[in-house]
A tleap script that builds the chain and sets N, CA, C and O, in Angstrom:
source leaprc.protein.ff14SB
mol = sequence {
  NMET ASP ARG GLN ARG LEU ASP LYS TRP LEU
  TRP HIE ALA ARG PHE VAL LYS THR ARG SER
  LEU ALA ALA ARG LEU CYS GLU GLY GLY ILE
  ARG VAL ASP GLY VAL LEU VAL GLY LYS PRO
  GLY ALA THR VAL ARG PRO GLY GLN VAL LEU
  THR PHE ALA LEU GLY ARG HIE VAL ARG VAL
  ILE GLU LEU VAL ALA VAL GLY GLU ARG ARG
  GLY PRO ALA GLU GLU ALA ARG LEU LEU TYR
  ARG ASP LEU ALA CPRO
}
set mol.1.N position { 0.528 -0.930 0.394 }
set mol.1.CA position { 0.077 -0.059 0.280 }
set mol.1.C position { 1.214 1.270 -0.232 }
set mol.1.O position { 2.360 1.186 0.210 }
set mol.2.N position { 0.917 2.301 -1.027 }
set mol.2.CA position { 1.653 3.057 -0.798 }
set mol.2.C position { 0.875 4.449 -1.095 }
set mol.2.O position { 1.500 5.465 -0.793 }
set mol.3.N position { -0.500 4.621 -1.687 }
set mol.3.CA position { -1.243 5.503 -1.764 }
set mol.3.C position { -1.794 5.165 -0.571 }
set mol.3.O position { -1.525 4.268 0.228 }
set mol.4.N position { -3.148 6.600 -0.585 }
set mol.4.CA position { -4.007 6.359 0.757 }
set mol.4.C position { -4.760 7.574 0.110 }
set mol.4.O position { -4.392 8.386 -0.739 }
set mol.5.N position { -5.886 7.433 0.764 }
set mol.5.CA position { -6.957 9.094 0.954 }
set mol.5.C position { -6.470 9.974 1.904 }
set mol.5.O position { -6.063 9.611 3.007 }
set mol.6.N position { -6.504 11.345 1.439 }
set mol.6.CA position { -6.262 12.132 2.127 }
set mol.6.C position { -6.764 12.558 3.575 }
set mol.6.O position { -6.116 13.152 4.437 }
set mol.7.N position { -8.305 12.031 3.639 }
set mol.7.CA position { -8.338 12.217 4.571 }
set mol.7.C position { -8.183 11.559 5.617 }
set mol.7.O position { -8.015 12.048 6.734 }
set mol.8.N position { -8.249 9.804 5.206 }
set mol.8.CA position { -8.018 9.323 5.866 }
set mol.8.C position { -6.009 9.324 6.173 }
set mol.8.O position { -5.614 8.749 7.187 }
set mol.9.N position { -5.453 9.680 5.670 }
set mol.9.CA position { -4.081 9.695 6.614 }
set mol.9.C position { -4.313 10.753 7.467 }
set mol.9.O position { -3.862 10.713 8.611 }
set mol.10.N position { -5.294 12.192 6.862 }
set mol.10.CA position { -4.861 12.973 8.346 }
set mol.10.C position { -5.072 12.398 9.346 }
set mol.10.O position { -4.093 12.266 10.082 }
set mol.11.N position { -5.961 12.004 9.662 }
set mol.11.CA position { -6.837 11.181 10.779 }
set mol.11.C position { -5.510 10.271 11.358 }
set mol.11.O position { -4.916 10.620 12.378 }
set mol.12.N position { -5.180 9.241 10.692 }
set mol.12.CA position { -4.024 8.403 10.832 }
set mol.12.C position { -2.887 9.183 11.515 }
set mol.12.O position { -2.386 8.769 12.560 }
set mol.13.N position { -2.441 10.437 10.851 }
set mol.13.CA position { -1.400 10.989 11.440 }
set mol.13.C position { -1.668 12.108 12.597 }
set mol.13.O position { -0.796 12.803 13.119 }
set mol.14.N position { -2.771 12.126 12.824 }
set mol.14.CA position { -3.111 12.571 13.968 }
set mol.14.C position { -3.503 14.197 14.118 }
set mol.14.O position { -3.697 14.901 15.108 }
set mol.15.N position { -3.528 14.457 12.719 }
set mol.15.CA position { -4.020 16.024 12.837 }
set mol.15.C position { -5.457 16.592 13.239 }
set mol.15.O position { -5.857 17.755 13.292 }
set mol.16.N position { -5.941 15.674 13.441 }
set mol.16.CA position { -7.380 15.816 13.453 }
set mol.16.C position { -7.717 14.740 14.229 }
set mol.16.O position { -6.943 13.783 14.214 }
set mol.17.N position { -9.290 14.658 15.305 }
set mol.17.CA position { -9.844 13.835 15.803 }
set mol.17.C position { -10.684 12.770 15.220 }
set mol.17.O position { -10.762 11.757 15.914 }
set mol.18.N position { -11.303 12.768 14.149 }
set mol.18.CA position { -12.003 12.152 13.621 }
set mol.18.C position { -11.860 12.576 11.770 }
set mol.18.O position { -11.442 13.643 11.319 }
set mol.19.N position { -12.337 11.400 10.994 }
set mol.19.CA position { -12.673 11.566 9.850 }
set mol.19.C position { -13.320 12.276 9.193 }
set mol.19.O position { -12.929 12.824 8.162 }
set mol.20.N position { -14.818 12.412 9.872 }
set mol.20.CA position { -15.369 14.006 9.454 }
set mol.20.C position { -14.645 15.409 9.497 }
set mol.20.O position { -14.697 16.372 8.732 }
set mol.21.N position { -13.821 15.133 10.888 }
set mol.21.CA position { -13.285 16.858 10.644 }
set mol.21.C position { -12.394 16.757 9.524 }
set mol.21.O position { -12.114 17.721 8.812 }
set mol.22.N position { -11.960 15.628 9.369 }
set mol.22.CA position { -10.397 15.683 8.606 }
set mol.22.C position { -10.829 15.884 7.068 }
set mol.22.O position { -10.095 16.457 6.263 }
set mol.23.N position { -12.202 15.312 6.711 }
set mol.23.CA position { -12.996 15.809 5.502 }
set mol.23.C position { -13.570 17.060 5.493 }
set mol.23.O position { -14.215 17.320 4.477 }
set mol.24.N position { -13.519 17.810 6.249 }
set mol.24.CA position { -13.913 19.020 6.599 }
set mol.24.C position { -12.456 19.911 5.915 }
set mol.24.O position { -12.292 20.788 5.067 }
set mol.25.N position { -11.847 19.353 6.553 }
set mol.25.CA position { -10.336 20.178 6.862 }
set mol.25.C position { -10.079 19.756 5.210 }
set mol.25.O position { -9.879 20.840 4.661 }
set mol.26.N position { -10.019 18.996 4.486 }
set mol.26.CA position { -10.030 18.485 3.052 }
set mol.26.C position { -10.695 19.745 2.000 }
set mol.26.O position { -10.282 20.287 0.975 }
set mol.27.N position { -11.563 19.843 2.586 }
set mol.27.CA position { -13.009 20.588 1.538 }
set mol.27.C position { -12.740 21.877 1.686 }
set mol.27.O position { -13.304 22.655 0.916 }
set mol.28.N position { -11.884 22.366 2.631 }
set mol.28.CA position { -11.527 23.622 3.076 }
set mol.28.C position { -10.694 24.272 1.848 }
set mol.28.O position { -10.799 25.257 1.118 }
set mol.29.N position { -9.591 22.913 2.062 }
set mol.29.CA position { -8.592 23.569 1.043 }
set mol.29.C position { -7.153 22.865 0.965 }
set mol.29.O position { -6.686 23.606 1.830 }
set mol.30.N position { -6.495 22.364 0.765 }
set mol.30.CA position { -5.465 21.858 0.907 }
set mol.30.C position { -4.595 21.441 -0.038 }
set mol.30.O position { -4.828 20.359 -0.577 }
set mol.31.N position { -3.473 22.170 -0.414 }
set mol.31.CA position { -2.182 21.911 -1.092 }
set mol.31.C position { -1.774 20.726 -1.235 }
set mol.31.O position { -1.745 20.102 -0.174 }
set mol.32.N position { -1.401 20.089 -2.260 }
set mol.32.CA position { -0.489 18.968 -2.155 }
set mol.32.C position { 0.165 19.153 -3.656 }
set mol.32.O position { -0.348 19.227 -4.772 }
set mol.33.N position { 1.584 19.195 -3.167 }
set mol.33.CA position { 2.349 19.570 -3.836 }
set mol.33.C position { 2.455 21.055 -4.735 }
set mol.33.O position { 3.076 21.198 -5.787 }
set mol.34.N position { 1.742 22.001 -4.074 }
set mol.34.CA position { 1.537 23.340 -4.522 }
set mol.34.C position { -0.420 23.599 -5.315 }
set mol.34.O position { -1.147 24.558 -5.573 }
set mol.35.N position { -0.481 22.403 -5.391 }
set mol.35.CA position { -1.986 22.237 -6.508 }
set mol.35.C position { -2.969 22.675 -4.896 }
set mol.35.O position { -2.528 22.514 -3.758 }
set mol.36.N position { -4.189 23.174 -5.215 }
set mol.36.CA position { -4.821 22.883 -4.661 }
set mol.36.C position { -5.951 21.727 -4.440 }
set mol.36.O position { -6.474 21.503 -5.531 }
set mol.37.N position { -6.472 20.972 -3.484 }
set mol.37.CA position { -7.282 20.054 -3.153 }
set mol.37.C position { -8.133 20.022 -2.515 }
set mol.37.O position { -8.106 20.202 -1.298 }
set mol.38.N position { -9.670 19.644 -3.579 }
set mol.38.CA position { -10.312 20.042 -2.256 }
set mol.38.C position { -11.521 18.712 -1.883 }
set mol.38.O position { -12.521 18.795 -1.170 }
set mol.39.N position { -11.099 17.756 -2.498 }
set mol.39.CA position { -11.682 16.314 -2.566 }
set mol.39.C position { -10.704 15.529 -1.309 }
set mol.39.O position { -9.478 15.624 -1.261 }
set mol.40.N position { -11.511 14.788 -0.380 }
set mol.40.CA position { -11.203 14.184 1.058 }
set mol.40.C position { -10.850 12.687 0.437 }
set mol.40.O position { -9.969 12.027 0.987 }
set mol.41.N position { -11.504 12.197 -0.639 }
set mol.41.CA position { -10.740 10.745 -1.865 }
set mol.41.C position { -9.608 11.388 -2.582 }
set mol.41.O position { -9.654 11.132 -3.786 }
set mol.42.N position { -8.900 11.918 -2.338 }
set mol.42.CA position { -7.785 12.804 -3.573 }
set mol.42.C position { -7.301 11.649 -2.706 }
set mol.42.O position { -7.765 11.280 -1.627 }
set mol.43.N position { -5.870 10.955 -3.664 }
set mol.43.CA position { -5.024 10.093 -3.065 }
set mol.43.C position { -3.296 10.927 -2.589 }
set mol.43.O position { -2.936 11.895 -3.259 }
set mol.44.N position { -2.889 10.694 -2.063 }
set mol.44.CA position { -1.456 10.904 -1.319 }
set mol.44.C position { -0.243 10.061 -1.352 }
set mol.44.O position { -0.538 9.228 -0.495 }
set mol.45.N position { 0.484 9.858 -1.620 }
set mol.45.CA position { 1.303 9.557 -1.253 }
set mol.45.C position { 3.085 10.144 -1.090 }
set mol.45.O position { 3.566 11.236 -1.395 }
set mol.46.N position { 3.843 8.717 -0.395 }
set mol.46.CA position { 5.117 9.257 -0.065 }
set mol.46.C position { 5.759 9.881 -0.609 }
set mol.46.O position { 5.986 9.409 -1.723 }
set mol.47.N position { 6.335 10.978 -0.383 }
set mol.47.CA position { 7.228 12.756 -0.820 }
set mol.47.C position { 6.371 13.707 -1.345 }
set mol.47.O position { 6.803 14.660 -1.991 }
set mol.48.N position { 5.028 13.509 -1.093 }
set mol.48.CA position { 4.287 14.359 -1.746 }
set mol.48.C position { 4.414 15.385 -0.033 }
set mol.48.O position { 4.411 14.948 1.117 }
set mol.49.N position { 4.520 16.930 -0.574 }
set mol.49.CA position { 4.089 18.080 0.252 }
set mol.49.C position { 2.648 18.584 0.181 }
set mol.49.O position { 1.973 18.850 -0.814 }
set mol.50.N position { 2.301 18.661 1.657 }
set mol.50.CA position { 1.097 18.580 2.024 }
set mol.50.C position { 1.265 20.437 2.961 }
set mol.50.O position { 2.066 20.655 3.871 }
set mol.51.N position { 0.412 21.338 2.460 }
set mol.51.CA position { 0.228 22.507 3.091 }
set mol.51.C position { -1.272 22.920 3.558 }
set mol.51.O position { -2.262 23.028 2.833 }
set mol.52.N position { -1.193 23.094 4.763 }
set mol.52.CA position { -2.856 23.923 5.040 }
set mol.52.C position { -2.831 23.745 6.234 }
set mol.52.O position { -2.190 22.959 6.931 }
set mol.53.N position { -3.902 24.871 6.564 }
set mol.53.CA position { -4.087 26.041 7.463 }
set mol.53.C position { -4.895 24.753 8.525 }
set mol.53.O position { -5.671 23.914 8.069 }
set mol.54.N position { -4.429 24.873 10.225 }
set mol.54.CA position { -4.872 24.414 11.040 }
set mol.54.C position { -5.175 25.279 12.285 }
set mol.54.O position { -4.519 25.089 13.310 }
set mol.55.N position { -5.584 25.676 12.264 }
set mol.55.CA position { -5.823 26.887 13.974 }
set mol.55.C position { -5.549 27.885 13.194 }
set mol.55.O position { -5.990 28.243 12.101 }
set mol.56.N position { -4.695 28.319 13.960 }
set mol.56.CA position { -3.695 29.571 13.880 }
set mol.56.C position { -2.746 29.269 12.763 }
set mol.56.O position { -2.521 30.175 11.960 }
set mol.57.N position { -2.170 28.123 12.614 }
set mol.57.CA position { -0.870 27.795 11.904 }
set mol.57.C position { -1.308 27.272 10.898 }
set mol.57.O position { -2.349 26.624 10.792 }
set mol.58.N position { -0.091 27.671 9.635 }
set mol.58.CA position { -0.034 26.999 8.432 }
set mol.58.C position { 1.285 25.643 8.800 }
set mol.58.O position { 2.428 25.663 9.259 }
set mol.59.N position { 0.260 24.476 8.254 }
set mol.59.CA position { 1.127 23.625 8.358 }
set mol.59.C position { 1.749 22.569 6.968 }
set mol.59.O position { 1.090 21.841 6.225 }
set mol.60.N position { 3.513 22.876 6.987 }
set mol.60.CA position { 3.793 22.125 6.083 }
set mol.60.C position { 4.602 20.848 6.238 }
set mol.60.O position { 5.413 20.679 7.149 }
set mol.61.N position { 4.305 19.882 5.205 }
set mol.61.CA position { 4.795 18.511 6.219 }
set mol.61.C position { 4.675 17.632 4.998 }
set mol.61.O position { 3.754 17.641 4.181 }
set mol.62.N position { 5.915 16.756 5.008 }
set mol.62.CA position { 5.593 16.294 3.610 }
set mol.62.C position { 5.599 14.230 4.553 }
set mol.62.O position { 6.077 13.689 5.550 }
set mol.63.N position { 4.827 13.906 3.482 }
set mol.63.CA position { 4.624 12.639 3.599 }
set mol.63.C position { 5.903 11.362 3.978 }
set mol.63.O position { 6.658 11.026 3.066 }
set mol.64.N position { 5.986 10.985 4.802 }
set mol.64.CA position { 6.877 9.982 4.890 }
set mol.64.C position { 6.697 8.787 4.772 }
set mol.64.O position { 7.664 8.114 4.416 }
set mol.65.N position { 5.420 8.131 5.027 }
set mol.65.CA position { 4.266 7.056 4.883 }
set mol.65.C position { 3.058 7.205 5.337 }
set mol.65.O position { 2.543 7.918 6.199 }
set mol.66.N position { 2.584 6.170 4.390 }
set mol.66.CA position { 1.369 5.968 4.836 }
set mol.66.C position { 1.096 4.988 5.827 }
set mol.66.O position { 1.901 4.097 6.098 }
set mol.67.N position { -0.235 5.147 6.492 }
set mol.67.CA position { -0.473 4.730 8.522 }
set mol.67.C position { -1.453 3.686 7.594 }
set mol.67.O position { -2.214 3.827 6.636 }
set mol.68.N position { -0.917 2.387 8.569 }
set mol.68.CA position { -1.628 1.346 8.589 }
set mol.68.C position { -3.003 1.554 9.120 }
set mol.68.O position { -4.045 1.221 8.554 }
set mol.69.N position { -2.865 2.243 10.462 }
set mol.69.CA position { -3.972 1.918 11.208 }
set mol.69.C position { -3.912 3.543 12.541 }
set mol.69.O position { -2.792 4.037 12.665 }
set mol.70.N position { -4.923 4.115 13.272 }
set mol.70.CA position { -4.453 4.929 13.801 }
set mol.70.C position { -4.139 4.950 15.605 }
set mol.70.O position { -4.846 4.974 16.612 }
set mol.71.N position { -2.575 4.923 15.290 }
set mol.71.CA position { -2.068 4.553 16.291 }
set mol.71.C position { -1.747 5.749 17.347 }
set mol.71.O position { -2.349 6.821 17.297 }
set mol.72.N position { -0.756 5.465 18.289 }
set mol.72.CA position { -0.314 6.469 19.443 }
set mol.72.C position { 0.644 7.498 18.483 }
set mol.72.O position { 1.438 7.266 17.572 }
set mol.73.N position { 0.185 8.728 19.125 }
set mol.73.CA position { 1.355 10.118 18.965 }
set mol.73.C position { 2.787 9.670 18.527 }
set mol.73.O position { 3.220 10.150 17.479 }
set mol.74.N position { 3.385 8.995 19.071 }
set mol.74.CA position { 4.657 8.200 18.570 }
set mol.74.C position { 4.387 7.952 17.354 }
set mol.74.O position { 4.799 8.721 16.486 }
set mol.75.N position { 3.525 6.659 16.979 }
set mol.75.CA position { 3.906 6.295 15.973 }
set mol.75.C position { 3.219 7.061 14.837 }
set mol.75.O position { 3.611 6.967 13.673 }
set mol.76.N position { 2.071 7.904 15.252 }
set mol.76.CA position { 1.890 9.046 13.837 }
set mol.76.C position { 3.020 9.861 13.692 }
set mol.76.O position { 3.278 9.985 12.495 }
set mol.77.N position { 4.027 10.645 14.623 }
set mol.77.CA position { 4.746 11.459 13.839 }
set mol.77.C position { 5.441 10.937 12.770 }
set mol.77.O position { 5.505 11.632 11.756 }
set mol.78.N position { 6.291 9.223 12.793 }
set mol.78.CA position { 6.862 8.471 11.651 }
set mol.78.C position { 6.294 8.759 10.429 }
set mol.78.O position { 7.104 8.712 9.504 }
set mol.79.N position { 4.766 9.140 10.020 }
set mol.79.CA position { 4.457 9.218 8.894 }
set mol.79.C position { 4.677 10.777 8.122 }
set mol.79.O position { 4.360 10.982 6.951 }
set mol.80.N position { 5.290 11.825 9.049 }
set mol.80.CA position { 5.555 12.565 8.021 }
set mol.80.C position { 6.624 13.737 8.828 }
set mol.80.O position { 6.607 14.067 10.014 }
set mol.81.N position { 7.486 14.188 7.783 }
set mol.81.CA position { 8.470 15.284 8.500 }
set mol.81.C position { 7.799 17.260 8.275 }
set mol.81.O position { 7.449 18.086 7.432 }
set mol.82.N position { 7.964 17.085 9.451 }
set mol.82.CA position { 7.449 19.172 9.633 }
set mol.82.C position { 8.733 19.397 8.716 }
set mol.82.O position { 9.873 18.943 8.816 }
set mol.83.N position { 8.188 20.205 7.845 }
set mol.83.CA position { 9.024 21.535 6.602 }
set mol.83.C position { 8.467 22.660 7.790 }
set mol.83.O position { 9.412 23.369 8.135 }
set mol.84.N position { 7.676 22.878 8.233 }
set mol.84.CA position { 7.581 24.696 8.722 }
set mol.84.C position { 9.061 24.752 9.327 }
set mol.84.O position { 9.715 23.846 9.843 }
set mol.85.N position { 9.505 26.577 9.023 }
set mol.85.CA position { 10.289 26.882 9.665 }
set mol.85.C position { 10.143 27.076 11.049 }
set mol.85.O position { 11.106 27.432 11.728 }
savepdb mol mol.pdb
quit
């Protein structure tokens, strides 16, 4: 498995608490490699860069791996690399 739905990946990586919140975040606009994506079902893969607003912060992250499950925070942090300064 080298691809995953964007909303599912955001949930596995623990950026949001529920899949429905992840879907709403996607519909609000997330940039994948600089291209605006507005669908939760968009597929993402390792190596891509996501840019999105989360609260008052803009997150810039690189996908490192796709998630198998929603595990503890330590496991979730292995799915991405934070590129924000």
